N, C-alpha and C positions, 0 to 999 in steps of 0.2 A: 561514513557515519554522519548522521545529522546531529550537529552540536547545537547548544543554545545560541551560539553566534550565528549559525546557519538559520535557525528559526527566526531570530531577530532580523536577519537580512530579508526575510519574507514578510516581516511584520507580524509574525506568529508568536504566541505566548506558550503554546503547548504542542507537543508532537502530534496530537490528534488533529490539529488544524492542518498540519502537513499531510496527514493521511487523507483528510477531506479534500485537499488540493489535488492529490493523486486521483481520487474519485472524480472530481469535477473535470480534470483533464481528460479522462476517458470518456465521460458523458459528453463533453464538448468536442469529441473527435480528435483530441490532441494526444494520440497514443504514443508518439515518439517522445513527447514531453513527459508523459506518465512513466515511460520506461526509463528515461534519464533520472527522474526523481527517485524511482525505485532503486536504480543502480547506485545512488548515493547513500542508501541506507545500509547500516550494518546488518549482519545476519540476524541478530537479536531484534533489531528494529523491523526487519521483514517479518519475523515471527509474530511480533506484536501487531504489526499492520494486518497480517492475516487474521489474527484473533479479532481485531477491531472490525475488519470488513465482514467477517462471518457474523458478528453480532449486529452490525449496523445495516447490512444489506440482506434482504430476504430472497436468497436464491437468484435465479435468472441469469441471463447472458452477462450482465455487468459483473456479477460475482465470479462467474466462470472465467471471464477475461482477466480480472484482477488476480485470481489464483494463478493463472498461466504466467502472467507478467512477473509475479513474485517467485515463480519456480516451484510452487507447491506441488507436492505429490500425495496421492491418496494411499494411506496406510491403514489397513484394518477398517475402521469406521470413520476416519476423519482425515483432513488434509493437514500436512505438516511441511515445514521447510527443512529439507535434509541438510 
């Protein structure tokens, strides 16, 4: 789980900055780092990250890769974290 203490350790004030760090890690080719960052998230934080990514990124390979890293599955008409 990403706590406020964890966020402060990265010099972040909000969890969305952490989510952006995950995005930047993937964009910069640091996929192992992104996976480790995601692994530290709670299930609810992964769900929130998925919602954030879906809103912030307009489709494409980046969104597909982030969905896979989060372990998202397609149910009905949307992706969910089981």
